[in-house]
N, C-alpha and C positions, 0 to 999 in steps of 0.2 A: 109740489107734491100732487101726484094723481090721485084724485078720489075716485073710487070704484062705483059706489052708489050716490047719487045725487037725486034730489026730489023728481027729476024727469024720467020718463019712461025709457029712454035711450040708454041712460047709464045702468038701468036695471038689466037691460039685455046684455050690456058689456060685462056684467058680473057673472052671467051664465057661463061663458067659456073659462073665466078664471076659477070658478067653482070646480069644473070638470078637470082642468089641469091641476088643481089642488088635490083632488081624489086621486089623479094618476100618479101624483108624487108621494102618495102615503105608502106604497111598497119600497120606494126608494129611501124613505126615511127608516122603515123597518129593516132593511138589509143593510143599512149604514149602522144601526144601533146593534143589531144581532149578528154575529159572525155566521154567514151561511156559505155553503160551498158554491152557490151560484149567483155570488154577489155581484161580480163584475158583469155577467151577462145581464142580469136584471137591471143594473144601472144604465147599460148600454140601450137596452131594449126600451126603457122608459124615456130615455133622451131621445131615441129615434121617433118614438110616437109624440113626444111633446114639441119638437122643434117645428114639424109642420103645422101644428096647433098655434104656435107663436107666429109663424108667417101669415096664417089665416087670419089671425087676430089683428096683425099689422095692416093687411088689406082691408079688413071690415072696420076696424076702429081707429086706426092711425098709429103713429110712432110710439106713444105713450104706452101702448100695450106691450111693446117689445122692451121698452125702457123699464117696465115694471117687473119683467120676467128674465132680464139680462143676467143679474147676479145668481138667481137659483139655477138657471140653465148652465152657466158657467161652472159652478160648483159641482153640478152633476156631471159635467164633461170631465173634470178634473178627478172626481172621485171614480168615474168609470174607467179612468187610464186612457182617455182619447187624447189628452194634451198633457204635457210634463211627464212623460213616461220615463224619459232617461234612456241611456244606450242598451243596457241589458235586459230589458223587457221585451 
């Protein structure tokens, strides 16, 4: 299990990008709970903004960062319709 905050200073710095990515995903949670007309566009925009942050986190902090964010990013891609769209969409 990857611990975000350990007693050292470097792990506290690693928590900062996770905090901002968490803040970025708040609108994704909102449009998933409430039916809005711009749901798909909002989810795709949040995914497009968060993926470069995940890549930057991998470069700066290592592969554990991407492993931690793999499941939420995948669920966001599925919800936005980028994967598993089917034929008729």
